[in-house]
N, C-alpha and C positions, 0 to 999 in steps of 0.2 A: 619119608613120607614121596610123596610124591610129583617129578617133573611139572604135571597140570600145576603145582599146586605153587608154582612160580609165578608170583606176578607184583612186576611187571613185570617180559618175557625180556629181557634186557642187550637192547642194538649192541649188537657187532659179537658179543658173544653166543647171541640164539646160532648166528652157526656151529658152533659146538657143541653147541642142549639139544640145540636140533637133532643131528644124528645119532642120537638114545630113545627109543619108544619111548611110550606116562611107562612106570616103571617103580620101584621104590628105588631110593635112592641107592640104597646098600644092594642088590637087586643087578645096579644097576656098573656096581668098583665088582661087585665080582661077574660080569660079561667085563669088563676094561684087564683081570686078571687071566679071566680065560682068554682073551686073544691077545696078551704078551706073551703067555708062556706059550700057544699056538701056530703061534703066526713064525713064520719061517728064516727063522736067524738063522739058518746053513745062506742059501741066497747075500746076504747080508753079511759074513762074513767071507762065502766068496768075491763080492762088491769094493772090504776092505774102506779105505778109502776117496774114493775115486766118486765124484762126484758128476751128478747126472752135462751142466752145465756152468761153465767158470766163474767164480763165485759164491757159489749155492755151499751149503758149508754135509759136513759127508755125516753117512750115519751115527755115529756118535757121535761127533755135534749135535744131531737129531735128539739121540735121547738124553745127553746132557740136559741140551734145550726141556725137554720133555719135564726135564729132575726136575728142574732151577721153577719153570711155569709148575708146578705143581707147590713147588715150597711156598711159590709169592701170594698160591692164590688160596692156600690152607691156610697160611699165616692171615691177612686179606678178612678171611670167613673168622676163625679169633677174634679177631679185634673185632670186626662186624656182633658176632655172638655173644663180646665181653662190654659191646660197644663204651673198645678205649679207640676204635680210629672208626673215624665216618667221611672222609673221604678216601684212599688206598692211595700211597704215591703209586706214579706208574715208578715203568722200568724199562733199560734201552738192550730189546733180544737180541742186540746183533754183538753193539760190546759186552754183555752178554757171555756171550758165545766167543768172541775175542781174547777173552781173557779164564775165560774157561778150562782151557786144554783138552777139551775132550777126545780127544787124537792121536793121544800123549795115552791114554784106556784103552787096557782088555774090552771092547766090546762084553764079556762075561765078566766079566767087572763091575760095566755099567747095567747089563742085564740085573743083577744079580741083588743093585743096587736101587734098584727101578721098586724092585719086589719088596724088600724092607718098608721102601717107602710107602711104598701102596695100599699094604697094610697096615703102613703105622698109619697114612691120610683113615683109608677104609676107620681103623679104627677110629677114630680122631672125631670124624663125625655121627661118630650110631652115636658117641656121648651122649651132642648136644641134644639138647629138647628142641616141642615142634616149636613153638616159636621164639626160644637159639636162629634152629633155624632159619627163619622172618626174618631176622634185624636184616634190617638196611638198611648202606649205608652204599656209595661212593667208588668203582674203578671204573678210571677215565672219565669217557662223558658216558655211563648206565649207569641206571643206581640199580643195583645187584643184590640176593640174603645171600648167606650161607647156602645153601640151597641149593642156588643158582649158578657160585659159586666152587658144587660142588659138581653138577651136571659136566659143568666150564672139562674141567681133569680129563673126569677121563671122556668124554665127547673132543676134547682137545687128542687122547695118547691118539683116538679114532681116526680119525683126518690126521694126523701125520703118516695114518700105519699104512690111507689108502695112499698118500704122497711114494711116498718110498716103495709100494707096490707101483705105480706107475710110471715110477719117476724116474726109480736108482734098480726096481730089480729088467726094465727093458733094456742094459746096461749093456745084462748077461749076454 
């Protein structure tokens, strides 16, 4: 299904969804994998655990955040599609980052996990019917469907890659 089939477009999450053109969700997942594979990981290695401002996450923290976010959004999509969740519980991303220990992991390990998870997430979303992709639920204060959650996952990655390029790469 295409992005324009998301109705209503959820507030707050629209900032991620709108980072993609109107294309099929599976195409968006493929683009996100391509963008991941062609990202400038060498610059990320050179930056290491440096941050662009006090209190900001390291690049490993950002990657762990993307992994955690993808798992949470996929669980929500599963719950809405299978009609076992009507309102998804919230999460504290800063608390999660504090307890994740991402800076102790290698960049390569985080990258490998991301690729594996993204392939699994893509496969899951491809198993959903159109009816399941449009099942509504509530995330935070927004009505969302699994289709919207799928576009949120890929848009969230694109958002954070832009942050890395604009704020972390200048460190070098």
